[in-house]
C-alpha positions, 0 to 999 in steps of 0.5 A: 780739427779742433781749435788748436795751435798744434799741427802733427807730421808723422812722416811714417804713418801720417797721410796727405789726404782727407782722411788726415786733419794734422791732429796727433790721432791723425797726422800729416805726412809731409810739412808742406801738406801741413803748411797748405792745410793750415798755412803759417801766420806772421803773428799766431801761426800754427806750431807744427811737431814732426816724428819719425814713428818707426824709422826715426834714429835712436842711439845705440842704447836709447829707447825705441820709444822716443821716436813717439815724441813730437818735437818742433820741425827743425830750422833747415826743415823749415827753411826747406818747406818755407821755400816749397810753400813759396813756390805752391803759392805761385803755383796757385796764383798762376793757376787761378790766373790761367783759369781767370784768363781761360774764363774771360777767353771763354766768355769773349768766344761765347759772346763773338759766336752769339754776335757771329750769329747775327751775321747774316751774308745775303747774294748780292742780286746786282752781281753778275750770274755766276755759273758752276765749274769744276775745280779743274776747269781751266778754259781760259775761253770760260774763265778769265781771271783779273789781273792786278793787286787785290782791293779789300773788297771784290770790285766789278766795275771793270768786269774782268774776272769770271764770276763763278760758282764752285763746290767742295770740301775744305781741304785746309784752311788758315785765318788771319785778321779780317780774312780766312784763305780756304783750299777747296777741294772737289776730286778734281782739282784745288782752289784757293778761295779768299774769304774777307769782310763780314764773310769771315765773322759769320758763325760758320766761318768762325767754327769752320772745320776741314772737310766741311762741305761748302759752296762759294760764289766769287770772282776769278782773280790771278794770285798776287805777284810773289804769292802762290796757291794752286794752278796760280789762281784764286777765288774771291769770295763774295757769298757762300753757304755750308752744306754739310759741317764736318765734326770739330775738336775730338771728333776732327778729322784731323785728330782722328788721321794724324801722319804718326796715327798707327798703322791699325788706327789708319786702316781703321779709318781708311775712308778718311786717309782717302781724303788726303792728297797722297792717297787720292793721288795713288788712286788717281795713278791707279785709275790712269795706270789701269787706262794704260795697260788697256790702251797698250793692250789694244793699240799700242803693241802689235799683235793686240790683246783682247780684254775677256772677263773670266769668272772669280768662282772656281773649282780648280787651283792655280798656284797650289791648295794651300792659299785657296779660299774655300767656300759651299757652292750650292753644296759643292767645294769652289774656291776664289780664283787664285789666277785666271790664267787657266780660262785665258788660254782657253780663249786663244784658239778663237780670240787670239792673243787675250788680256784681264784685270780682275781679283785674285785671291790668295789666303796666305798667312803672310803679313809682308809689305808686298802681300794681299789677300785680294789683289788686282791681277793683270793677266795675258796669254799669247799664242803661237810664240816662244819664250823669247817672245813673251820676254820681248812683249813683257818689257815692251808692255810695261815700258809703254804702260808707263810711257802712256801714263806718264803722258798725261801731265797730272798722272806725270806729276803725281807721280814724280810728288809722290816718287820724285827720284822715280825712273823710267826702266832703261830697256833691254831689262837685265836677264838673269838665270835661277842659276846665276841668281843663286851663284850671285846670292853666295857670292853676296853672302846672302843666306837663305831663311835657314841661314845657310848659303843658297842652293839650287833647288831653293825658293829664293825668299822674298828678302834675299830677292829683294836684297839682290834687286836693290842692290843691282838697282835696275829690273830684272827678268830672273828666268829658268827656275826649277820644275820642282818650285814651279807651278804644274802647268809651266813648260820644261826648258827642252835644252835643261829639263831641270828647269822651266821656261818661267820668269819673275819681273823684279823692281827695286824697292818691291821685288817680284811684280810679274810671274809668267811662263810658257805653259805646257803645250803636250797632252801626256806632259800636262797629264804627267804633271797632274800625277807629278803634283797629285792633282785629280785631272778630272776637274781639269778636263776643259783645260787638259782639252786645250792639248787635244783640239789643235794645241800650240806654243803658248805662254802669259804672266800675272802682274800685281797692279798693286806691287807695280804701283808701289814700285811706281809711286815709291810706296812702302807697302802695297797696302796703300795702292788699293782702295780698301786692302786685304790681307791677314786679319783685316776685312774691314772697312 
C-alpha cells in the first residue's frame, strides 16, 4: 500500500488475503486483519476507516449511497479489536518461543546424535565366554541367576550369574536416565534386558525402535525385590549389536498397527499384527490344540483313529453346490473341497476309524464373525456305531482335547490370559432335539429371519441359534434336524422319518462348532437321496460302492478349528484364530 495514514476495511466486499492491501480500492474485510497488517502505534498510528458497503444500516428515507461512506472505527469496535490484537500478539510470541525451543532441542538432539556416533562399545575379552540360549531356557543346571541388589556396573568377581548371549526383537522398551529396559522377544519367550552406562549413550541406543532385531551379551540376574519381569529374571547387558534396525517415526510398527485401527487396516497388516502378544498367543494355542487333537485320536480314546490325508481338489459336492469354488482342472470342471467326509468313509473298511486335519473351502458370501472361505477342518469317521455312540465319542474327544491342551502350563497360561473366564465344559453336554429347540425359541419370542415365530422345518439362523446358546450358557448337542434342511448323505431316524440322525454342537459365544451325523448305509436309500437332491450319481460311484461292498452303520463329523479356538480363547471372530484369514473379498496378504 502506498504510504498513507489511512487503512480501509469493508466488511462486505473486503478480503483478508494477499489480494488486499488496505487501500480504498482493495480494502480488508476485518479490523483485526487490518491491525495485523498495519499495527497501531502510539504516535502516528494509521487511521482505520470502515464501512458495510452492501449491508450497512440505512434509515427508511435514507440514501443507500451513504453505505459507501468511510467512517472511523467505532469506540466499541476499537476496544474489541485491541483485545483481539493483544491476544494475537501473545499467540505469535508463544509460537515464536516454541519455534525457538524446538530449534534448540533439534540442535541439541543433533549434537547428542553426533556425540553418540563417537561412542563405540566393544565386548570385554576378560569376561567369561557367553553361551547362546533361547529365551524360554530355564534349566537351573544351565542358567544360574545372580542374586542380590544390582550394582550400577556388572561385576563378575563373584561369578554368580551365567553369562549368556541372546537374540530376538525389541518387543517394547522404556528409557530412563542412564538406563534402558528392553523386553526382548524371540518367539519362544520374553526376557527383560537392562542397559546401563555407555550402552545407553550409543547412536543405536538413542535411535532404538520397537521390533529392531538385536543380539545381547550379559549376566543373568534375579529381578530385584518388588520388581517384575517375565519369569522374574533379567539380563544385565555388557555388550550388544543391532542386527536389523526397525523403521521408526511414521513407519514405526506402533504407528501402522494400533489397538484402535479399523479391522481392514489390521487385516492388511496381519503380518505385523501377528507380532503382538495376543495374536501370537492365539497361534500358539492353535498349535497346541492341533497337537492335542492328534494325541487324543491316536492314544487317548478307544478305539483310536488313524490320520489320513484326503485330496483338496475334487469333482463332487458335499454341502451343496452354491458354496463351491470351481476351477478348470485340465479341461474338466473341478472344485476345492467343502469337506473330506466322503473320502474318509472309503477308508473305514481297511483302516478302521479315521480322522484328518485339512483345509476346507466354502464360497459363502457371508461376512459374519464365524465364517471363513478357507478354514481348518478336523473331520472323523467311525465304523460300526450307533447315533448314541457318535455323540458319546464326540463329547469325549472335545473334553479330552481341552484336558490335554491345558495340561501344558504354557498353553494353559495363554488360554487364561486370552480368556480369563474360560471354563472347561461339564459332562454330559446338554442334549436338545431340533423340535424342542423350535419350541424353546417360540417360548422365548426369538423370531426367525423373516421376523416370524419359528416353525418346524425352519433352518435356524445363526443369530437365533447363538442367542439360545448364550442364554442356556452351556454346550448343547442339538440333534435330529429335518431331512429337508440337511445334506443328502444323512441317515433318517428310523423312529421319525421326518428327521435325520444328525447333530450340531453349539458353544456359548460362538454357536455351532461341530456338525455330524450318521451316514446313509443302504444302497437304495443313497440312490433315492441323489434323486431327491437332483444330484447325478455317476461322479459318486466310488462313494456309492461303499454300500455295495460290505456296508455298515457308520457316522462322523466335522469340527471347525477356528470356531473351537474362538470359543476357547474368547475371540470375537474366527478371523483372529487363523494365520491369514480368507473371507469374502479378502485374499491378501
